PDB file of N, CA, C and O in Angstrom:
ATOM      1  N   MET A   1     -80.234 -13.712  -0.861  1.00  0.00           N
ATOM      2  CA  MET A   1     -79.831 -13.161   0.516  1.00  0.00           C
ATOM      3  C   MET A   1     -80.031 -15.094   0.697  1.00  0.00           C
ATOM      4  O   MET A   1     -80.904 -15.805   0.198  1.00  0.00           O
ATOM      5  N   LYS A   2     -78.849 -15.492   1.600  1.00  0.00           N
ATOM      6  CA  LYS A   2     -79.339 -16.798   2.130  1.00  0.00           C
ATOM      7  C   LYS A   2     -79.602 -16.752   3.533  1.00  0.00           C
ATOM      8  O   LYS A   2     -79.096 -15.894   4.257  1.00  0.00           O
ATOM      9  N   LYS A   3     -80.438 -17.719   3.979  1.00  0.00           N
ATOM     10  CA  LYS A   3     -80.751 -17.841   5.297  1.00  0.00           C
ATOM     11  C   LYS A   3     -80.537 -19.227   6.157  1.00  0.00           C
ATOM     12  O   LYS A   3     -80.380 -20.247   5.485  1.00  0.00           O
ATOM     13  N   ALA A   4     -80.521 -19.323   7.321  1.00  0.00           N
ATOM     14  CA  ALA A   4     -80.523 -20.499   8.386  1.00  0.00           C
ATOM     15  C   ALA A   4     -80.683 -20.098   9.899  1.00  0.00           C
ATOM     16  O   ALA A   4     -80.402 -19.025  10.433  1.00  0.00           O
ATOM     17  N   THR A   5     -81.089 -20.983  10.322  1.00  0.00           N
ATOM     18  CA  THR A   5     -81.717 -21.330  11.693  1.00  0.00           C
ATOM     19  C   THR A   5     -81.067 -22.512  12.538  1.00  0.00           C
ATOM     20  O   THR A   5     -81.264 -23.691  12.246  1.00  0.00           O
ATOM     21  N   LEU A   6     -80.325 -22.130  13.539  1.00  0.00           N
ATOM     22  CA  LEU A   6     -80.093 -22.914  14.337  1.00  0.00           C
ATOM     23  C   LEU A   6     -80.471 -23.372  15.762  1.00  0.00           C
ATOM     24  O   LEU A   6     -80.469 -22.264  16.298  1.00  0.00           O
ATOM     25  N   ARG A   7     -80.734 -24.073  16.563  1.00  0.00           N
ATOM     26  CA  ARG A   7     -81.604 -24.138  17.854  1.00  0.00           C
ATOM     27  C   ARG A   7     -80.034 -24.915  18.743  1.00  0.00           C
ATOM     28  O   ARG A   7     -79.523 -26.001  18.470  1.00  0.00           O
ATOM     29  N   THR A   8     -79.684 -24.133  19.586  1.00  0.00           N
ATOM     30  CA  THR A   8     -78.740 -24.621  20.465  1.00  0.00           C
ATOM     31  C   THR A   8     -79.353 -24.840  21.747  1.00  0.00           C
ATOM     32  O   THR A   8     -80.524 -24.504  21.923  1.00  0.00           O
ATOM     33  N   LYS A   9     -78.516 -25.491  22.865  1.00  0.00           N
ATOM     34  CA  LYS A   9     -78.521 -25.604  24.187  1.00  0.00           C
ATOM     35  C   LYS A   9     -79.778 -24.438  24.855  1.00  0.00           C
ATOM     36  O   LYS A   9     -80.869 -24.641  25.388  1.00  0.00           O
ATOM     37  N   LYS A  10     -79.067 -23.259  24.550  1.00  0.00           N
ATOM     38  CA  LYS A  10     -79.473 -21.819  24.954  1.00  0.00           C
ATOM     39  C   LYS A  10     -79.817 -21.104  24.289  1.00  0.00           C
ATOM     40  O   LYS A  10     -79.531 -19.917  24.443  1.00  0.00           O
ATOM     41  N   GLY A  11     -80.806 -21.679  22.970  1.00  0.00           N
ATOM     42  CA  GLY A  11     -80.868 -20.477  21.945  1.00  0.00           C
ATOM     43  C   GLY A  11     -81.432 -20.620  20.858  1.00  0.00           C
ATOM     44  O   GLY A  11     -82.084 -21.643  20.648  1.00  0.00           O
ATOM     45  N   LEU A  12     -81.324 -19.693  19.970  1.00  0.00           N
ATOM     46  CA  LEU A  12     -81.847 -19.784  18.752  1.00  0.00           C
ATOM     47  C   LEU A  12     -81.212 -18.638  17.793  1.00  0.00           C
ATOM     48  O   LEU A  12     -81.520 -17.461  17.606  1.00  0.00           O
ATOM     49  N   ILE A  13     -80.177 -19.491  17.254  1.00  0.00           N
ATOM     50  CA  ILE A  13     -79.200 -18.453  16.500  1.00  0.00           C
ATOM     51  C   ILE A  13     -80.012 -18.562  14.760  1.00  0.00           C
ATOM     52  O   ILE A  13     -80.422 -19.623  14.290  1.00  0.00           O
ATOM     53  N   GLU A  14     -80.084 -17.279  14.080  1.00  0.00           N
ATOM     54  CA  GLU A  14     -80.620 -17.029  12.721  1.00  0.00           C
ATOM     55  C   GLU A  14     -79.778 -15.972  12.024  1.00  0.00           C
ATOM     56  O   GLU A  14     -79.731 -14.824  12.465  1.00  0.00           O
ATOM     57  N   VAL A  15     -79.098 -16.360  10.912  1.00  0.00           N
ATOM     58  CA  VAL A  15     -77.919 -15.999  10.286  1.00  0.00           C
ATOM     59  C   VAL A  15     -78.868 -15.049   8.555  1.00  0.00           C
ATOM     60  O   VAL A  15     -79.889 -15.486   8.024  1.00  0.00           O
ATOM     61  N   GLU A  16     -78.409 -14.295   8.286  1.00  0.00           N
ATOM     62  CA  GLU A  16     -78.813 -13.955   6.804  1.00  0.00           C
ATOM     63  C   GLU A  16     -77.683 -13.257   6.104  1.00  0.00           C
ATOM     64  O   GLU A  16     -77.412 -12.081   6.344  1.00  0.00           O
ATOM     65  N   LEU A  17     -76.949 -14.077   5.133  1.00  0.00           N
ATOM     66  CA  LEU A  17     -75.995 -13.392   4.383  1.00  0.00           C
ATOM     67  C   LEU A  17     -76.101 -13.482   3.229  1.00  0.00           C
ATOM     68  O   LEU A  17     -77.043 -14.046   2.672  1.00  0.00           O
ATOM     69  N   SER A  18     -74.816 -12.748   2.463  1.00  0.00           N
ATOM     70  CA  SER A  18     -74.699 -13.001   0.776  1.00  0.00           C
ATOM     71  C   SER A  18     -73.134 -13.442   0.689  1.00  0.00           C
ATOM     72  O   SER A  18     -72.148 -13.252   1.401  1.00  0.00           O
ATOM     73  N   ILE A  19     -73.329 -13.962  -0.244  1.00  0.00           N
ATOM     74  CA  ILE A  19     -71.334 -14.428  -0.502  1.00  0.00           C
ATOM     75  C   ILE A  19     -71.116 -14.034  -1.976  1.00  0.00           C
ATOM     76  O   ILE A  19     -71.779 -14.471  -2.916  1.00  0.00           O
ATOM     77  N   GLU A  20     -70.175 -13.214  -2.050  1.00  0.00           N
ATOM     78  CA  GLU A  20     -69.655 -12.879  -3.691  1.00  0.00           C
ATOM     79  C   GLU A  20     -68.463 -13.093  -3.507  1.00  0.00           C
ATOM     80  O   GLU A  20     -67.781 -12.761  -2.538  1.00  0.00           O
ATOM     81  N   ASN A  21     -68.085 -13.804  -4.671  1.00  0.00           N
ATOM     82  CA  ASN A  21     -66.277 -14.556  -5.368  1.00  0.00           C
ATOM     83  C   ASN A  21     -66.314 -15.108  -3.797  1.00  0.00           C
ATOM     84  O   ASN A  21     -65.782 -14.464  -2.893  1.00  0.00           O
ATOM     85  N   ASN A  22     -66.862 -16.115  -3.617  1.00  0.00           N
ATOM     86  CA  ASN A  22     -66.445 -17.058  -2.354  1.00  0.00           C
ATOM     87  C   ASN A  22     -66.263 -16.304  -0.828  1.00  0.00           C
ATOM     88  O   ASN A  22     -65.893 -16.855   0.209  1.00  0.00           O
ATOM     89  N   ARG A  23     -66.540 -15.254  -0.967  1.00  0.00           N
ATOM     90  CA  ARG A  23     -66.428 -14.420   0.652  1.00  0.00           C
ATOM     91  C   ARG A  23     -67.847 -13.733   0.832  1.00  0.00           C
ATOM     92  O   ARG A  23     -68.748 -13.402   0.061  1.00  0.00           O
ATOM     93  N   MET A  24     -67.608 -13.662   2.380  1.00  0.00           N
ATOM     94  CA  MET A  24     -68.908 -12.775   2.733  1.00  0.00           C
ATOM     95  C   MET A  24     -69.023 -11.879   2.666  1.00  0.00           C
ATOM     96  O   MET A  24     -68.193 -11.137   3.191  1.00  0.00           O
ATOM     97  N   SER A  25     -70.314 -11.271   1.860  1.00  0.00           N
ATOM     98  CA  SER A  25     -70.633  -9.651   1.505  1.00  0.00           C
ATOM     99  C   SER A  25     -71.207  -9.015   2.427  1.00  0.00           C
ATOM    100  O   SER A  25     -70.854  -7.866   2.696  1.00  0.00           O
ATOM    101  N   THR A  26     -72.578  -9.875   3.337  1.00  0.00           N
ATOM    102  CA  THR A  26     -73.310  -9.422   4.091  1.00  0.00           C
ATOM    103  C   THR A  26     -73.455 -10.087   4.971  1.00  0.00           C
ATOM    104  O   THR A  26     -73.372 -11.288   4.713  1.00  0.00           O
ATOM    105  N   LEU A  27     -73.750  -9.687   6.492  1.00  0.00           N
ATOM    106  CA  LEU A  27     -74.034 -10.716   7.213  1.00  0.00           C
ATOM    107  C   LEU A  27     -74.901 -10.355   8.432  1.00  0.00           C
ATOM    108  O   LEU A  27     -74.449  -9.444   9.126  1.00  0.00           O
ATOM    109  N   LYS A  28     -75.800 -10.780   8.730  1.00  0.00           N
ATOM    110  CA  LYS A  28     -76.805 -10.401   9.579  1.00  0.00           C
ATOM    111  C   LYS A  28     -77.117 -11.490  10.926  1.00  0.00           C
ATOM    112  O   LYS A  28     -77.219 -12.661  10.561  1.00  0.00           O
ATOM    113  N   ILE A  29     -77.252 -11.296  12.157  1.00  0.00           N
ATOM    114  CA  ILE A  29     -77.458 -12.659  12.903  1.00  0.00           C
ATOM    115  C   ILE A  29     -78.134 -12.013  13.775  1.00  0.00           C
ATOM    116  O   ILE A  29     -77.957 -10.844  14.116  1.00  0.00           O
ATOM    117  N   THR A  30     -79.022 -12.845  14.207  1.00  0.00           N
ATOM    118  CA  THR A  30     -80.364 -12.688  15.063  1.00  0.00           C
ATOM    119  C   THR A  30     -80.810 -13.481  15.906  1.00  0.00           C
ATOM    120  O   THR A  30     -80.386 -14.616  15.686  1.00  0.00           O
ATOM    121  N   GLY A  31     -81.630 -13.404  16.985  1.00  0.00           N
ATOM    122  CA  GLY A  31     -81.873 -14.452  17.613  1.00  0.00           C
ATOM    123  C   GLY A  31     -82.356 -14.493  18.724  1.00  0.00           C
ATOM    124  O   GLY A  31     -82.572 -13.401  19.248  1.00  0.00           O
ATOM    125  N   ASP A  32     -82.705 -15.737  19.495  1.00  0.00           N
ATOM    126  CA  ASP A  32     -82.763 -15.543  20.985  1.00  0.00           C
ATOM    127  C   ASP A  32     -81.701 -16.354  21.752  1.00  0.00           C
ATOM    128  O   ASP A  32     -81.610 -17.581  21.764  1.00  0.00           O
ATOM    129  N   PHE A  33     -80.794 -15.334  22.484  1.00  0.00           N
ATOM    130  CA  PHE A  33     -79.715 -16.066  22.929  1.00  0.00           C
ATOM    131  C   PHE A  33     -79.190 -14.696  23.464  1.00  0.00           C
ATOM    132  O   PHE A  33     -79.587 -13.577  23.138  1.00  0.00           O
ATOM    133  N   PHE A  34     -77.809 -15.161  24.722  1.00  0.00           N
ATOM    134  CA  PHE A  34     -77.359 -14.024  25.666  1.00  0.00           C
ATOM    135  C   PHE A  34     -75.521 -14.055  24.947  1.00  0.00           C
ATOM    136  O   PHE A  34     -74.786 -15.043  24.951  1.00  0.00           O
ATOM    137  N   ILE A  35     -75.180 -12.655  24.393  1.00  0.00           N
ATOM    138  CA  ILE A  35     -73.973 -12.395  24.110  1.00  0.00           C
ATOM    139  C   ILE A  35     -73.934 -11.330  24.858  1.00  0.00           C
ATOM    140  O   ILE A  35     -74.839 -10.529  25.092  1.00  0.00           O
ATOM    141  N   TYR A  36     -72.187 -11.357  25.456  1.00  0.00           N
ATOM    142  CA  TYR A  36     -71.747 -10.641  26.513  1.00  0.00           C
ATOM    143  C   TYR A  36     -70.397 -10.333  26.094  1.00  0.00           C
ATOM    144  O   TYR A  36     -69.620 -11.276  25.943  1.00  0.00           O
ATOM    145  N   PRO A  37     -69.952  -8.984  25.856  1.00  0.00           N
ATOM    146  CA  PRO A  37     -70.968  -7.678  25.804  1.00  0.00           C
ATOM    147  C   PRO A  37     -71.404  -7.412  24.935  1.00  0.00           C
ATOM    148  O   PRO A  37     -70.742  -7.599  23.915  1.00  0.00           O
ATOM    149  N   GLU A  38     -72.584  -6.900  24.831  1.00  0.00           N
ATOM    150  CA  GLU A  38     -73.787  -6.720  24.072  1.00  0.00           C
ATOM    151  C   GLU A  38     -73.570  -6.336  22.560  1.00  0.00           C
ATOM    152  O   GLU A  38     -74.383  -6.554  21.662  1.00  0.00           O
ATOM    153  N   GLU A  39     -72.338  -5.725  22.421  1.00  0.00           N
ATOM    154  CA  GLU A  39     -72.087  -5.077  21.313  1.00  0.00           C
ATOM    155  C   GLU A  39     -71.214  -5.979  20.325  1.00  0.00           C
ATOM    156  O   GLU A  39     -70.759  -5.730  19.208  1.00  0.00           O
ATOM    157  N   ALA A  40     -71.136  -7.217  21.204  1.00  0.00           N
ATOM    158  CA  ALA A  40     -70.203  -8.090  20.361  1.00  0.00           C
ATOM    159  C   ALA A  40     -70.931  -8.750  19.420  1.00  0.00           C
ATOM    160  O   ALA A  40     -70.240  -9.364  18.607  1.00  0.00           O
ATOM    161  N   LEU A  41     -72.218  -8.822  19.260  1.00  0.00           N
ATOM    162  CA  LEU A  41     -72.637  -9.158  18.122  1.00  0.00           C
ATOM    163  C   LEU A  41     -72.346  -8.797  16.332  1.00  0.00           C
ATOM    164  O   LEU A  41     -72.030  -9.407  15.311  1.00  0.00           O
ATOM    165  N   GLU A  42     -72.734  -7.218  16.830  1.00  0.00           N
ATOM    166  CA  GLU A  42     -72.157  -6.154  15.280  1.00  0.00           C
ATOM    167  C   GLU A  42     -70.587  -6.543  15.707  1.00  0.00           C
ATOM    168  O   GLU A  42     -70.415  -7.498  14.950  1.00  0.00           O
ATOM    169  N   ILE A  43     -69.840  -6.456  16.148  1.00  0.00           N
ATOM    170  CA  ILE A  43     -68.484  -6.880  16.200  1.00  0.00           C
ATOM    171  C   ILE A  43     -68.318  -8.623  14.979  1.00  0.00           C
ATOM    172  O   ILE A  43     -67.758  -8.964  13.937  1.00  0.00           O
ATOM    173  N   ILE A  44     -68.949  -9.027  15.716  1.00  0.00           N
ATOM    174  CA  ILE A  44     -68.739 -10.621  14.861  1.00  0.00           C
ATOM    175  C   ILE A  44     -69.401 -10.270  13.540  1.00  0.00           C
ATOM    176  O   ILE A  44     -68.812 -10.733  12.564  1.00  0.00           O
ATOM    177  N   GLU A  45     -70.388  -9.624  13.310  1.00  0.00           N
ATOM    178  CA  GLU A  45     -71.018  -9.467  11.729  1.00  0.00           C
ATOM    179  C   GLU A  45     -70.008  -8.766  10.881  1.00  0.00           C
ATOM    180  O   GLU A  45     -69.778  -9.077   9.713  1.00  0.00           O
ATOM    181  N   GLN A  46     -69.321  -7.643  11.645  1.00  0.00           N
ATOM    182  CA  GLN A  46     -68.381  -6.921  10.868  1.00  0.00           C
ATOM    183  C   GLN A  46     -67.242  -7.488  10.557  1.00  0.00           C
ATOM    184  O   GLN A  46     -66.865  -7.463   9.385  1.00  0.00           O
ATOM    185  N   GLU A  47     -66.541  -8.057  11.477  1.00  0.00           N
ATOM    186  CA  GLU A  47     -65.266  -8.937  11.654  1.00  0.00           C
ATOM    187  C   GLU A  47     -65.268 -10.227  10.274  1.00  0.00           C
ATOM    188  O   GLU A  47     -64.274 -10.481   9.593  1.00  0.00           O
ATOM    189  N   LEU A  48     -66.354 -10.759  10.153  1.00  0.00           N
ATOM    190  CA  LEU A  48     -66.626 -11.659   9.349  1.00  0.00           C
ATOM    191  C   LEU A  48     -67.003 -11.457   7.879  1.00  0.00           C
ATOM    192  O   LEU A  48     -67.270 -12.371   7.099  1.00  0.00           O
ATOM    193  N   LEU A  49     -66.991  -9.906   7.543  1.00  0.00           N
ATOM    194  CA  LEU A  49     -67.171  -9.622   6.323  1.00  0.00           C
ATOM    195  C   LEU A  49     -66.167  -9.850   5.864  1.00  0.00           C
ATOM    196  O   LEU A  49     -65.129  -9.772   6.522  1.00  0.00           O
ATOM    197  N   GLY A  50     -66.210 -10.303   4.214  1.00  0.00           N
ATOM    198  CA  GLY A  50     -64.942 -10.237   3.394  1.00  0.00           C
ATOM    199  C   GLY A  50     -64.079 -11.815   3.880  1.00  0.00           C
ATOM    200  O   GLY A  50     -62.993 -12.057   3.353  1.00  0.00           O
ATOM    201  N   ILE A  51     -64.496 -12.496   4.588  1.00  0.00           N
ATOM    202  CA  ILE A  51     -63.701 -13.973   4.877  1.00  0.00           C
ATOM    203  C   ILE A  51     -64.280 -15.104   4.006  1.00  0.00           C
ATOM    204  O   ILE A  51     -65.362 -15.672   3.856  1.00  0.00           O
ATOM    205  N   THR A  52     -63.081 -15.150   3.525  1.00  0.00           N
ATOM    206  CA  THR A  52     -63.310 -16.620   2.103  1.00  0.00           C
ATOM    207  C   THR A  52     -64.194 -17.634   3.001  1.00  0.00           C
ATOM    208  O   THR A  52     -63.947 -17.687   4.206  1.00  0.00           O
ATOM    209  N   ILE A  53     -65.089 -18.338   2.520  1.00  0.00           N
ATOM    210  CA  ILE A  53     -66.118 -19.200   3.166  1.00  0.00           C
ATOM    211  C   ILE A  53     -65.327 -20.658   3.004  1.00  0.00           C
ATOM    212  O   ILE A  53     -65.148 -21.329   1.988  1.00  0.00           O
ATOM    213  N   ASP A  54     -64.900 -20.911   4.446  1.00  0.00           N
ATOM    214  CA  ASP A  54     -64.315 -22.107   4.633  1.00  0.00           C
ATOM    215  C   ASP A  54     -64.288 -22.562   6.111  1.00  0.00           C
ATOM    216  O   ASP A  54     -64.013 -21.778   7.019  1.00  0.00           O
ATOM    217  N   LYS A  55     -64.484 -23.421   6.241  1.00  0.00           N
ATOM    218  CA  LYS A  55     -64.933 -24.338   7.699  1.00  0.00           C
ATOM    219  C   LYS A  55     -63.774 -23.641   8.831  1.00  0.00           C
ATOM    220  O   LYS A  55     -64.089 -22.969   9.813  1.00  0.00           O
ATOM    221  N   GLU A  56     -62.293 -24.014   8.385  1.00  0.00           N
ATOM    222  CA  GLU A  56     -61.574 -23.504   9.361  1.00  0.00           C
ATOM    223  C   GLU A  56     -61.226 -22.393   9.701  1.00  0.00           C
ATOM    224  O   GLU A  56     -61.001 -22.116  10.879  1.00  0.00           O
ATOM    225  N   GLN A  57     -61.094 -21.375   8.524  1.00  0.00           N
ATOM    226  CA  GLN A  57     -60.959 -19.928   8.609  1.00  0.00           C
ATOM    227  C   GLN A  57     -62.268 -19.554   9.169  1.00  0.00           C
ATOM    228  O   GLN A  57     -62.274 -18.332   9.316  1.00  0.00           O
ATOM    229  N   LEU A  58     -63.468 -20.124   9.575  1.00  0.00           N
ATOM    230  CA  LEU A  58     -64.359 -19.260   9.961  1.00  0.00           C
ATOM    231  C   LEU A  58     -64.066 -19.674  11.294  1.00  0.00           C
ATOM    232  O   LEU A  58     -64.126 -18.784  12.142  1.00  0.00           O
ATOM    233  N   LYS A  59     -63.729 -20.949  11.712  1.00  0.00           N
ATOM    234  CA  LYS A  59     -63.891 -21.134  13.418  1.00  0.00           C
ATOM    235  C   LYS A  59     -62.330 -20.315  13.720  1.00  0.00           C
ATOM    236  O   LYS A  59     -62.127 -19.639  14.728  1.00  0.00           O
ATOM    237  N   ASN A  60     -61.500 -20.502  12.822  1.00  0.00           N
ATOM    238  CA  ASN A  60     -60.338 -19.760  13.620  1.00  0.00           C
ATOM    239  C   ASN A  60     -60.640 -18.258  13.962  1.00  0.00           C
ATOM    240  O   ASN A  60     -60.484 -17.712  15.054  1.00  0.00           O
ATOM    241  N   LYS A  61     -61.219 -17.576  12.513  1.00  0.00           N
ATOM    242  CA  LYS A  61     -61.648 -16.237  12.957  1.00  0.00           C
ATOM    243  C   LYS A  61     -62.450 -15.992  13.997  1.00  0.00           C
ATOM    244  O   LYS A  61     -62.045 -15.137  14.784  1.00  0.00           O
ATOM    245  N   ILE A  62     -63.710 -16.622  14.269  1.00  0.00           N
ATOM    246  CA  ILE A  62     -64.261 -16.549  15.308  1.00  0.00           C
ATOM    247  C   ILE A  62     -63.827 -16.786  16.709  1.00  0.00           C
ATOM    248  O   ILE A  62     -64.221 -16.109  17.659  1.00  0.00           O
ATOM    249  N   GLU A  63     -62.983 -17.796  16.792  1.00  0.00           N
ATOM    250  CA  GLU A  63     -62.309 -18.024  18.215  1.00  0.00           C
ATOM    251  C   GLU A  63     -61.332 -16.507  18.118  1.00  0.00           C
ATOM    252  O   GLU A  63     -61.368 -15.747  19.086  1.00  0.00           O
ATOM    253  N   GLY A  64     -60.788 -16.281  17.336  1.00  0.00           N
ATOM    254  CA  GLY A  64     -59.919 -14.965  17.646  1.00  0.00           C
ATOM    255  C   GLY A  64     -60.948 -13.804  18.197  1.00  0.00           C
ATOM    256  O   GLY A  64     -60.753 -13.265  19.287  1.00  0.00           O
ATOM    257  N   ILE A  65     -62.012 -13.481  17.388  1.00  0.00           N
ATOM    258  CA  ILE A  65     -62.963 -12.103  18.331  1.00  0.00           C
ATOM    259  C   ILE A  65     -63.234 -12.826  19.676  1.00  0.00           C
ATOM    260  O   ILE A  65     -63.275 -12.066  20.643  1.00  0.00           O
ATOM    261  N   TYR A  66     -63.418 -14.087  19.918  1.00  0.00           N
ATOM    262  CA  TYR A  66     -63.949 -13.894  20.779  1.00  0.00           C
ATOM    263  C   TYR A  66     -62.809 -13.828  21.802  1.00  0.00           C
ATOM    264  O   TYR A  66     -63.157 -13.472  22.928  1.00  0.00           O
ATOM    265  N   LYS A  67     -61.650 -14.078  21.636  1.00  0.00           N
ATOM    266  CA  LYS A  67     -60.532 -13.777  22.772  1.00  0.00           C
ATOM    267  C   LYS A  67     -60.570 -12.473  22.896  1.00  0.00           C
ATOM    268  O   LYS A  67     -60.710 -11.907  23.980  1.00  0.00           O
ATOM    269  N   GLN A  68     -60.397 -11.659  21.339  1.00  0.00           N
ATOM    270  CA  GLN A  68     -59.974 -10.122  21.751  1.00  0.00           C
ATOM    271  C   GLN A  68     -60.894  -9.347  22.369  1.00  0.00           C
ATOM    272  O   GLN A  68     -60.647  -8.376  23.083  1.00  0.00           O
ATOM    273  N   GLN A  69     -62.047  -9.820  22.064  1.00  0.00           N
ATOM    274  CA  GLN A  69     -63.445  -9.024  22.369  1.00  0.00           C
ATOM    275  C   GLN A  69     -63.834  -9.601  23.789  1.00  0.00           C
ATOM    276  O   GLN A  69     -64.757  -9.083  24.418  1.00  0.00           O
ATOM    277  N   GLN A  70     -63.159 -10.627  24.269  1.00  0.00           N
ATOM    278  CA  GLN A  70     -63.497 -11.498  25.559  1.00  0.00           C
ATOM    279  C   GLN A  70     -65.191 -11.538  25.713  1.00  0.00           C
ATOM    280  O   GLN A  70     -65.931 -11.021  26.551  1.00  0.00           O
ATOM    281  N   ILE A  71     -65.442 -12.303  24.642  1.00  0.00           N
ATOM    282  CA  ILE A  71     -67.117 -12.736  24.440  1.00  0.00           C
ATOM    283  C   ILE A  71     -67.383 -13.884  25.083  1.00  0.00           C
ATOM    284  O   ILE A  71     -66.619 -14.844  25.185  1.00  0.00           O
ATOM    285  N   SER A  72     -68.848 -13.750  25.668  1.00  0.00           N
ATOM    286  CA  SER A  72     -69.425 -14.996  26.219  1.00  0.00           C
ATOM    287  C   SER A  72     -70.774 -15.421  25.188  1.00  0.00           C
ATOM    288  O   SER A  72     -71.218 -14.635  24.351  1.00  0.00           O
ATOM    289  N   THR A  73     -71.122 -16.295  25.331  1.00  0.00           N
ATOM    290  CA  THR A  73     -72.426 -16.670  25.062  1.00  0.00           C
ATOM    291  C   THR A  73     -72.648 -17.954  25.468  1.00  0.00           C
ATOM    292  O   THR A  73     -72.257 -18.955  24.867  1.00  0.00           O
ATOM    293  N   PRO A  74     -73.295 -17.933  26.519  1.00  0.00           N
ATOM    294  CA  PRO A  74     -73.521 -19.320  27.580  1.00  0.00           C
ATOM    295  C   PRO A  74     -74.524 -20.042  26.883  1.00  0.00           C
ATOM    296  O   PRO A  74     -75.686 -19.663  26.734  1.00  0.00           O
ATOM    297  N   GLY A  75     -73.940 -21.285  26.389  1.00  0.00           N
ATOM    298  CA  GLY A  75     -74.904 -22.320  25.831  1.00  0.00           C
ATOM    299  C   GLY A  75     -74.665 -22.577  24.217  1.00  0.00           C
ATOM    300  O   GLY A  75     -74.958 -23.648  23.685  1.00  0.00           O
ATOM    301  N   ILE A  76     -73.961 -21.194  23.339  1.00  0.00           N
ATOM    302  CA  ILE A  76     -73.538 -21.295  22.442  1.00  0.00           C
ATOM    303  C   ILE A  76     -72.126 -21.129  22.144  1.00  0.00           C
ATOM    304  O   ILE A  76     -71.368 -20.250  22.556  1.00  0.00           O
ATOM    305  N   THR A  77     -71.827 -22.339  21.180  1.00  0.00           N
ATOM    306  CA  THR A  77     -70.386 -22.833  21.208  1.00  0.00           C
ATOM    307  C   THR A  77     -69.817 -21.927  19.813  1.00  0.00           C
ATOM    308  O   THR A  77     -70.751 -21.330  19.277  1.00  0.00           O
ATOM    309  N   ILE A  78     -68.922 -21.786  19.360  1.00  0.00           N
ATOM    310  CA  ILE A  78     -68.014 -21.152  18.443  1.00  0.00           C
ATOM    311  C   ILE A  78     -68.177 -22.318  17.173  1.00  0.00           C
ATOM    312  O   ILE A  78     -68.046 -21.971  15.999  1.00  0.00           O
ATOM    313  N   GLY A  79     -68.462 -23.662  17.541  1.00  0.00           N
ATOM    314  CA  GLY A  79     -68.788 -24.311  16.766  1.00  0.00           C
ATOM    315  C   GLY A  79     -70.279 -24.178  16.129  1.00  0.00           C
ATOM    316  O   GLY A  79     -70.437 -24.470  14.944  1.00  0.00           O
ATOM    317  N   ASP A  80     -71.004 -23.885  16.655  1.00  0.00           N
ATOM    318  CA  ASP A  80     -72.658 -23.152  16.392  1.00  0.00           C
ATOM    319  C   ASP A  80     -72.597 -22.908  15.652  1.00  0.00           C
ATOM    320  O   ASP A  80     -73.021 -23.537  14.683  1.00  0.00           O
ATOM    321  N   TRP A  81     -71.639 -21.090  15.587  1.00  0.00           N
ATOM    322  CA  TRP A  81     -71.559 -20.361  14.835  1.00  0.00           C
ATOM    323  C   TRP A  81     -71.268 -20.639  13.352  1.00  0.00           C
ATOM    324  O   TRP A  81     -71.924 -20.328  12.358  1.00  0.00           O
ATOM    325  N   VAL A  82     -70.040 -21.348  13.476  1.00  0.00           N
ATOM    326  CA  VAL A  82     -69.642 -22.159  12.225  1.00  0.00           C
ATOM    327  C   VAL A  82     -71.085 -22.957  11.542  1.00  0.00           C
ATOM    328  O   VAL A  82     -71.514 -22.631  10.435  1.00  0.00           O
ATOM    329  N   THR A  83     -71.611 -23.831  12.231  1.00  0.00           N
ATOM    330  CA  THR A  83     -72.518 -24.742  11.354  1.00  0.00           C
ATOM    331  C   THR A  83     -73.675 -23.588  11.046  1.00  0.00           C
ATOM    332  O   THR A  83     -74.067 -23.572   9.879  1.00  0.00           O
ATOM    333  N   VAL A  84     -74.176 -22.770  11.816  1.00  0.00           N
ATOM    334  CA  VAL A  84     -75.358 -22.166  11.036  1.00  0.00           C
ATOM    335  C   VAL A  84     -74.682 -21.085   9.556  1.00  0.00           C
ATOM    336  O   VAL A  84     -75.196 -20.700   8.506  1.00  0.00           O
ATOM    337  N   ILE A  85     -73.704 -20.958  10.007  1.00  0.00           N
ATOM    338  CA  ILE A  85     -73.002 -20.034   8.650  1.00  0.00           C
ATOM    339  C   ILE A  85     -72.739 -20.949   7.271  1.00  0.00           C
ATOM    340  O   ILE A  85     -72.996 -20.724   6.089  1.00  0.00           O
ATOM    341  N   LEU A  86     -72.174 -21.967   7.887  1.00  0.00           N
ATOM    342  CA  LEU A  86     -72.070 -22.948   6.781  1.00  0.00           C
ATOM    343  C   LEU A  86     -73.395 -23.574   6.182  1.00  0.00           C
ATOM    344  O   LEU A  86     -73.549 -23.873   4.998  1.00  0.00           O
ATOM    345  N   LYS A  87     -74.452 -23.744   7.329  1.00  0.00           N
ATOM    346  CA  LYS A  87     -75.766 -24.415   6.677  1.00  0.00           C
ATOM    347  C   LYS A  87     -76.422 -23.504   5.858  1.00  0.00           C
ATOM    348  O   LYS A  87     -77.173 -23.943   4.987  1.00  0.00           O
ATOM    349  N   ALA A  88     -76.228 -22.036   6.024  1.00  0.00           N
ATOM    350  CA  ALA A  88     -76.943 -20.913   5.166  1.00  0.00           C
ATOM    351  C   ALA A  88     -76.323 -20.911   4.003  1.00  0.00           C
ATOM    352  O   ALA A  88     -76.809 -20.150   3.166  1.00  0.00           O
ATOM    353  N   ILE A  89     -75.327 -21.574   3.665  1.00  0.00           N
ATOM    354  CA  ILE A  89     -74.641 -21.425   2.189  1.00  0.00           C
ATOM    355  C   ILE A  89     -74.370 -22.703   1.609  1.00  0.00           C
ATOM    356  O   ILE A  89     -73.600 -23.000   0.696  1.00  0.00           O
ATOM    357  N   ASN A  90     -75.532 -23.770   2.651  1.00  0.00           N
ATOM    358  CA  ASN A  90     -75.668 -25.053   2.060  1.00  0.00           C
ATOM    359  C   ASN A  90     -73.779 -25.784   1.944  1.00  0.00           C
ATOM    360  O   ASN A  90     -73.480 -26.586   1.060  1.00  0.00           O
ATOM    361  N   LEU A  91     -73.129 -25.470   2.619  1.00  0.00           N
ATOM    362  CA  LEU A  91     -72.144 -26.576   2.818  1.00  0.00           C
ATOM    363  C   LEU A  91     -71.775 -27.409   3.762  1.00  0.00           C
ATOM    364  O   LEU A  91     -70.879 -28.226   3.549  1.00  0.00           O
TER     365      LEU A  91
END
C-alpha cells in the first residue's frame, strides 16, 4: 500500500493506493476537506480504479468526474488530486 499527504489552501488530502500492472487497483481518500455532494468522494475512488497511472489520464478522468457529478471542493483543485496520487506512487 502506498500513501501520500498533501496540504492544500483549504484542507489536507490523504491517499492510500495500490498499483498492479501500472493500474490503480485500490484507492482510499481521506483528509480534512469539504466535498459536495458528500457521496462524491466514494464516486471518485470507484471511478479511478483500473485507470492507467499517467498524469494526463488522471487529470482528464478527474475533470470528467467533476463535470458529470457536479462536484465542488472548495480550496482543492483537480491538480491537487493528481499531485497527491502521483506523490503516493513516487512519480
